[in-house]
C-alpha positions as CSV (number, residue, x, y, z in Angstrom):
1,M,44.7,-23.6,54.3
2,R,47.0,-24.7,51.9
3,M,48.1,-22.6,48.4
4,R,47.6,-23.9,45.2
5,A,50.8,-23.3,43.5
6,P,51.0,-20.8,40.7
7,A,52.4,-23.3,37.9
8,Q,49.2,-25.5,39.4
9,R,46.7,-22.7,39.1
10,S,47.8,-22.3,35.7
11,A,47.1,-25.7,34.8
12,G,43.9,-25.7,36.3
13,A,43.0,-22.6,34.2
14,W,44.2,-24.4,31.4
15,L,41.6,-27.2,31.9
16,T,39.1,-25.5,32.6
17,A,39.6,-23.3,28.8
18,A,39.9,-26.6,27.5
19,A,36.8,-27.8,28.7
20,L,34.7,-24.5,27.5
21,A,36.0,-25.2,24.2
22,S,35.2,-28.6,23.4
23,L,31.9,-27.9,25.0
24,V,31.3,-24.5,22.8
25,A,33.4,-26.3,19.0
26,P,30.6,-28.7,18.7
27,V,28.3,-25.6,18.9
28,V,29.9,-23.7,16.4
29,A,30.6,-26.4,14.1
30,S,27.3,-27.7,14.1
31,A,25.7,-23.9,13.1
32,A,23.1,-24.6,10.1
33,V,23.5,-23.2,7.3
34,L,21.1,-21.1,4.9
35,K,23.1,-21.1,1.3
36,A,20.9,-18.5,-0.9
37,T,22.8,-17.4,-4.4
38,L,21.7,-13.9,-6.5
39,I,21.5,-14.6,-10.0
40,T,22.1,-11.2,-12.0
41,P,22.8,-9.5,-15.2
42,E,26.1,-9.9,-16.6
43,D,26.4,-6.9,-18.7
44,D,23.6,-5.2,-16.9
45,P,23.1,-1.8,-18.6
46,R,21.3,-0.6,-15.9
47,M,24.9,-0.1,-14.0
48,E,26.8,2.1,-17.3
49,R,28.8,4.5,-15.9
50,S,26.6,7.8,-17.9
51,R,23.4,6.0,-16.2
52,L,24.6,5.5,-12.8
53,E,26.2,8.9,-12.7
54,R,22.6,10.5,-13.6
55,A,21.1,9.3,-10.7
56,Y,17.2,8.8,-12.5
57,L,15.0,8.5,-9.9
58,G,13.4,5.0,-9.8
59,H,16.4,3.5,-11.3
60,P,19.6,1.5,-9.4
61,G,22.2,3.3,-8.2
62,G,24.8,0.4,-8.0
63,P,24.7,-3.7,-7.6
64,L,22.4,-4.6,-5.4
65,S,24.6,-6.9,-3.7
66,D,25.4,-3.8,-1.6
67,G,22.4,-3.4,0.1
68,L,22.5,-7.1,0.8
69,Q,26.0,-7.7,2.5
70,V,24.7,-4.4,4.8
71,A,21.1,-6.3,6.1
72,L,23.7,-9.7,6.8
73,E,26.2,-8.0,7.8
74,E,23.9,-5.8,10.9
75,A,22.2,-9.1,11.4
76,K,25.8,-11.1,12.3
77,F,25.1,-11.0,15.8
78,E,22.0,-12.3,15.7
79,L,22.2,-14.8,13.8
80,E,25.2,-16.0,15.6
81,A,22.9,-16.3,18.5
82,A,20.7,-18.6,16.8
83,G,23.3,-20.9,15.8
84,T,22.8,-20.5,12.4
85,E,24.4,-17.9,9.4
86,V,23.8,-17.6,5.9
87,A,25.9,-18.1,3.3
88,L,25.6,-16.2,-0.3
89,S,26.8,-16.9,-3.4
90,T,26.9,-14.4,-6.7
91,A,25.9,-16.1,-10.1
92,P,26.4,-13.1,-13.2
93,A,25.0,-14.9,-16.2
94,A,24.7,-13.5,-19.3
95,S,21.6,-14.4,-20.5
96,I,18.8,-16.3,-19.8
97,A,19.6,-19.7,-20.8
98,A,22.7,-18.7,-18.6
99,A,20.3,-17.5,-15.9
100,R,18.3,-20.9,-16.3
101,A,21.4,-23.0,-15.3
102,A,22.7,-20.8,-12.7
103,A,19.3,-22.0,-10.7
104,V,19.9,-24.7,-11.2
105,A,23.3,-24.8,-10.6
106,A,22.7,-23.3,-7.2
107,E,19.9,-25.8,-6.6
108,K,22.0,-28.7,-6.8
109,A,24.7,-27.5,-4.9
110,G,22.2,-26.9,-1.6
111,A,20.7,-23.6,-1.7
112,A,18.1,-23.2,-0.3
113,M,16.5,-20.3,-1.8
114,L,17.2,-17.7,-4.7
115,L,16.9,-14.1,-5.3
116,T,17.5,-12.2,-8.5
117,D,18.0,-8.8,-10.0
118,L,16.7,-10.2,-13.6
119,P,14.3,-8.7,-16.6
120,A,10.8,-10.4,-15.8
121,D,11.4,-12.6,-18.9
122,W,14.8,-14.2,-17.0
123,T,12.9,-14.1,-13.5
124,L,10.5,-16.2,-14.5
125,A,12.8,-18.7,-16.4
126,V,14.8,-19.4,-12.9
127,A,11.1,-19.7,-11.4
128,D,10.5,-22.6,-13.5
129,A,13.6,-24.1,-13.7
130,V,14.5,-24.9,-9.9
131,K,11.5,-26.0,-6.8
132,L,13.6,-23.4,-4.4
133,P,11.6,-19.7,-3.4
134,V,12.8,-16.9,-5.3
135,L,13.0,-13.4,-4.0
136,N,12.9,-11.0,-6.9
137,L,14.9,-7.4,-5.4
138,G,15.0,-5.5,-8.9
139,D,11.9,-6.6,-11.5
140,A,8.2,-4.3,-10.9
141,S,6.6,-5.2,-13.7
142,D,3.0,-6.2,-13.0
143,R,2.5,-9.1,-14.6
144,L,4.9,-10.8,-12.6
145,R,2.3,-10.2,-10.1
146,Q,-0.5,-11.1,-12.4
147,Q,-1.0,-13.4,-15.0
148,D,2.8,-14.6,-15.1
149,C,2.5,-15.1,-11.3
150,R,4.3,-18.2,-9.4
151,A,3.8,-19.8,-6.2
152,R,7.0,-19.5,-4.7
153,L,8.1,-16.2,-6.5
154,F,8.0,-12.7,-3.7
155,H,8.8,-9.6,-4.6
156,L,10.7,-7.4,-2.5
157,M,10.5,-4.5,-5.2
158,P,7.0,-2.7,-5.0
159,S,4.8,-3.1,-8.6
160,E,4.3,-0.6,-11.2
161,R,0.8,-0.5,-10.1
162,M,1.7,0.1,-6.3
163,R,3.8,3.2,-7.1
164,S,0.8,4.7,-9.4
165,D,-1.5,3.8,-6.9
166,A,1.0,5.6,-4.2
167,L,1.0,8.5,-7.4
168,A,-3.0,8.6,-7.7
169,Q,-4.1,8.4,-3.6
170,T,-1.1,11.4,-3.2
171,L,-3.1,13.3,-5.7
172,V,-6.5,13.1,-4.7
173,S,-5.8,14.0,-1.1
174,R,-4.3,17.6,-2.7
175,K,-7.4,17.0,-5.0
176,W,-4.9,17.4,-8.7
177,S,-7.8,15.9,-10.2
178,K,-7.7,16.9,-13.9
179,L,-4.2,15.1,-15.6
180,L,-2.3,15.4,-18.8
181,L,-0.4,12.1,-19.0
182,L,2.9,12.5,-21.1
183,V,3.6,8.8,-22.7
184,G,7.6,7.3,-24.1
185,G,7.6,5.1,-27.3
186,S,8.8,2.3,-25.4
187,P,6.1,-0.8,-25.4
188,Q,7.4,-1.0,-21.7
189,D,6.0,2.6,-21.5
190,A,3.2,1.4,-22.7
191,L,2.8,-1.2,-20.3
192,R,3.0,1.0,-17.5
193,A,1.0,3.7,-19.1
194,A,-2.0,0.7,-18.9
195,T,-1.1,0.6,-15.2
196,A,-1.4,4.1,-14.7
197,Q,-4.4,4.9,-16.0
198,A,-6.1,2.0,-13.7
199,S,-4.9,3.6,-11.2
200,I,-5.9,7.0,-12.3
201,K,-10.1,5.4,-12.7
202,R,-9.4,3.6,-9.4
203,Y,-8.9,6.7,-7.4
204,G,-11.7,8.9,-9.7
205,L,-9.0,11.1,-10.8
206,Q,-9.6,12.4,-14.8
207,V,-7.4,12.3,-18.0
208,V,-8.0,15.3,-19.7
209,A,-5.6,14.4,-22.7
210,T,-2.8,11.6,-23.5
211,K,0.3,13.1,-25.8
212,P,3.4,10.7,-26.9
213,F,6.8,12.0,-26.9
214,K,10.1,10.9,-28.5
215,L,13.7,11.5,-27.9
216,S,15.2,11.9,-31.0
217,A,17.9,13.4,-32.8
218,D,16.7,13.8,-35.9
219,P,15.9,17.3,-36.3
220,R,12.1,16.6,-38.1
221,E,11.6,14.7,-35.1
222,R,12.4,17.8,-32.1
223,D,9.0,19.4,-32.0
224,L,7.9,15.3,-30.2
225,A,10.4,16.2,-27.1
226,N,9.5,19.5,-26.8
227,P,8.0,20.9,-23.3
228,L,6.2,23.6,-24.6
229,L,4.0,22.7,-27.6
230,L,3.2,19.1,-25.2
231,T,1.6,20.5,-22.4
232,A,0.0,23.4,-24.7
233,G,-3.9,23.9,-25.2
234,N,-5.3,21.5,-22.4
235,S,-6.2,22.9,-18.6
236,Y,-4.7,20.6,-16.4
237,D,-3.9,20.0,-12.7
238,A,-1.0,17.9,-12.8
239,V,1.9,16.4,-15.5
240,W,1.8,12.8,-15.1
241,V,5.2,11.5,-17.2
242,V,5.4,8.1,-18.3
243,D,8.8,7.5,-19.2
244,S,10.7,4.1,-18.4
245,D,14.5,5.7,-19.4
246,G,13.8,8.4,-17.3
247,E,15.7,11.3,-20.3
248,F,12.3,13.2,-20.5
249,A,11.1,13.0,-17.5
250,R,13.8,14.4,-16.0
251,T,13.9,17.8,-17.8
252,L,9.8,18.3,-17.4
253,P,9.7,20.0,-14.0
254,Y,9.1,23.8,-14.7
255,R,9.3,23.7,-18.6
256,T,5.2,23.4,-18.9
257,V,3.1,25.9,-20.2
258,L,0.8,25.8,-17.2
259,P,3.1,26.5,-13.3
260,R,2.0,23.4,-12.3
261,P,3.6,20.2,-10.5
262,V,4.8,16.7,-12.7
263,V,3.9,14.0,-11.3
264,G,5.0,9.9,-13.0
265,D,8.6,9.5,-13.8
266,G,9.6,13.1,-12.7
267,G,8.9,15.5,-10.7
268,L,7.3,13.9,-7.4
269,V,8.1,10.0,-7.7
270,A,6.5,7.0,-5.8
271,L,9.6,4.8,-4.3
272,A,9.8,2.1,-2.0
273,W,12.7,4.8,-0.1
274,H,14.2,7.2,-0.2
275,A,18.0,8.8,1.5
276,Q,16.5,11.4,3.1
277,F,13.6,9.9,4.8
278,E,14.0,10.6,8.1
279,R,11.3,8.7,10.4
280,Y,10.7,5.4,12.2
281,G,15.4,5.0,12.1
282,A,15.4,5.2,8.2
283,P,18.3,8.0,8.9
284,Q,20.5,5.1,10.6
285,V,20.1,2.2,8.2
286,S,20.4,5.0,4.8
287,R,24.0,6.1,6.9
288,R,24.8,2.3,7.6
289,F,24.0,2.1,4.0
290,A,26.5,5.1,2.7
291,K,29.1,4.1,4.9
292,A,29.3,0.9,3.4
293,A,28.7,1.4,-0.3
294,K,30.1,4.9,-0.5
295,R,26.9,6.0,-2.8
296,P,23.2,7.1,-1.7
297,M,20.7,4.0,-0.5
298,T,17.9,3.4,-3.5
299,A,15.1,2.3,-3.2
300,H,16.7,-1.1,-4.9
301,D,18.7,-0.8,-2.4
302,W,16.2,-1.1,0.2
303,S,15.0,-4.0,-1.8
304,A,17.9,-5.6,-2.1
305,W,18.3,-4.8,2.1
306,M,15.0,-5.9,2.7
307,A,16.0,-9.7,0.7
308,G,18.9,-9.8,3.7
309,K,16.4,-9.7,6.5
310,T,14.5,-12.1,5.1
311,L,17.2,-14.2,4.3
312,T,18.0,-13.6,8.5
313,A,14.4,-14.3,9.6
314,I,14.1,-17.6,7.9
315,A,17.7,-18.9,8.9
316,I,16.5,-18.0,12.7
317,A,13.2,-20.5,12.0
318,A,15.0,-22.6,10.3
319,P,12.1,-24.6,8.6
320,K,11.9,-27.8,8.8
321,G,11.4,-30.4,5.8
322,P,11.1,-29.8,1.9
323,N,11.5,-26.8,0.0
324,A,7.8,-25.8,0.0
325,A,8.9,-25.5,3.8
326,W,10.6,-22.0,3.2
327,A,8.3,-20.3,1.1
328,Q,5.3,-21.0,3.6
329,A,7.9,-19.7,6.3
330,L,8.2,-16.8,4.1
331,A,5.0,-15.8,3.5
332,K,4.3,-15.9,7.5
333,S,7.3,-13.6,7.8
334,A,6.9,-10.3,9.7
335,L,9.2,-8.0,8.7
336,D,10.8,-5.0,9.5
337,G,11.3,-2.1,6.9
338,S,11.8,0.7,9.3
339,K,9.1,2.3,7.5
340,G,6.8,2.2,10.7
341,T,5.0,-0.8,10.2
342,G,5.6,-4.5,10.0
343,L,5.8,-5.5,6.5
344,S,4.5,-9.2,5.4
345,F,3.7,-10.8,1.4
346,R,0.7,-11.0,0.7
347,A,-1.1,-14.2,-0.1
348,W,-2.3,-13.5,-3.2
349,D,0.6,-12.5,-5.5
350,G,3.9,-12.9,-3.4
351,Q,4.6,-9.2,-2.9
352,L,6.3,-7.4,0.0
353,R,3.1,-5.0,1.1
354,Q,5.4,-1.7,2.4
355,P,3.9,2.3,2.6
356,M,6.0,4.0,-0.4
357,L,7.2,7.3,-0.5
358,L,6.7,10.3,-2.5
359,T,9.7,12.6,-2.9
360,D,11.1,14.9,-6.0
361,G,14.6,13.7,-4.9
362,Q,15.8,16.0,-2.3
363,G,13.4,14.6,0.5
364,V,10.2,13.2,1.0
365,I,7.0,14.6,0.9
366,A,4.3,12.9,1.5
367,Q,3.7,8.9,2.4
368,A,1.1,6.7,0.9
369,P,-1.5,5.1,2.1
370,A,-2.5,8.7,1.6
371,E,-4.6,10.3,5.1
372,G,-7.9,8.8,4.8
373,V,-7.5,6.3,2.6
374,L,-9.5,3.1,4.1
375,H,-9.6,-1.2,3.4
376,A,-11.7,-3.7,5.0
377,R,-8.2,-5.5,6.3
378,N,-4.9,-3.9,5.9
379,V,-4.6,-0.3,4.6
380,L,-1.6,-1.5,2.8
381,D,-3.4,-3.3,0.7
382,T,-5.4,-0.4,-1.1
383,L,-1.5,-0.1,-2.9
384,G,-1.5,-2.8,-5.8
385,A,-3.6,-5.6,-6.7
386,D,-5.6,-6.3,-3.7
387,A,-6.9,-10.1,-3.4
388,P,-10.5,-10.1,-4.8
389,E,-9.0,-8.7,-8.3
390,K,-8.6,-12.2,-8.5
391,L,-5.5,-11.3,-11.3
392,C,-2.8,-14.3,-9.9
393,P,-4.3,-17.7,-11.3
394,N,-1.6,-19.4,-9.5
395,A,-2.4,-17.7,-5.7
396,R,-1.1,-19.2,-2.6
């Protein structure tokens, strides 16, 4: 048998490699790209150093781009196997007009989807300026899911109603039925207090008294933030505090007249995520995030991480047709959020239905929906506005 010279074998091997490269190259070159743009405030007061150091429960712990990048890095091989990729860019905006202009520019540049970490009014301006699906990562306002909803606006962050329903279910399960409600003086606190009262009514709880509090440097107003004075004179099973700023609520536990639990924005808080959640693969998610971002994973980070997983699912699905096809694909997506059940977007308000975690900041105390809570179709729809309430005039 005639043997081929080493030089001939090397040349043959080179030709084989070249032939393979010629086959692979067109596949790589033709990989589909899903372009997405994240629009954030240019000077975000939530990212102010002292606020981040205080680590208020329910508040961001850092930029949401961290969670997005972790999710996209995790999906790298899955995207490569599908012959697609996600190209994410960021666009800081200094005003509502700048946010609107950034959205229009992204659409013209070929973006298939926008992501926002903006105030409610800014988010609406972005959604109305383009024909693209918009993923809301950071704003929990119920108005975005109700009277001001949009057909192409989807929400990864749980709504205020979902948070208050989760707390109300937990209180019912523990038979803590009589509540003292403490409410801050900001317009946002007034709206959130109304939401809390809707959940309290929904689950048959009772408010024995509602009292305002106020943090002030004026010595004449010192009593308005005194926990002993605010919690005296009533009998209650728990104190529900509504404090969007977070400073008063964090000081309230263990300072009430009666030895009672505090819930709401201090004490026991309902969140989308906590870094100490220890089920369904959650510890691995939190560890990967902490390794990449050098900080614990918050609920806002989880919403951003879920947005990255959503982009991955849509890129792999590769819907064909106009922008409406992307929104339709989003509405049909089934997502894994490491919470023990499949997650999906509600048809009537674009909200991602999901379990909620009840935490005191040290660990996860309970989950909602609470055991024993029932629903005709999906028990997750006991958290937040349900379809029969018809609060969204632009339902899909």
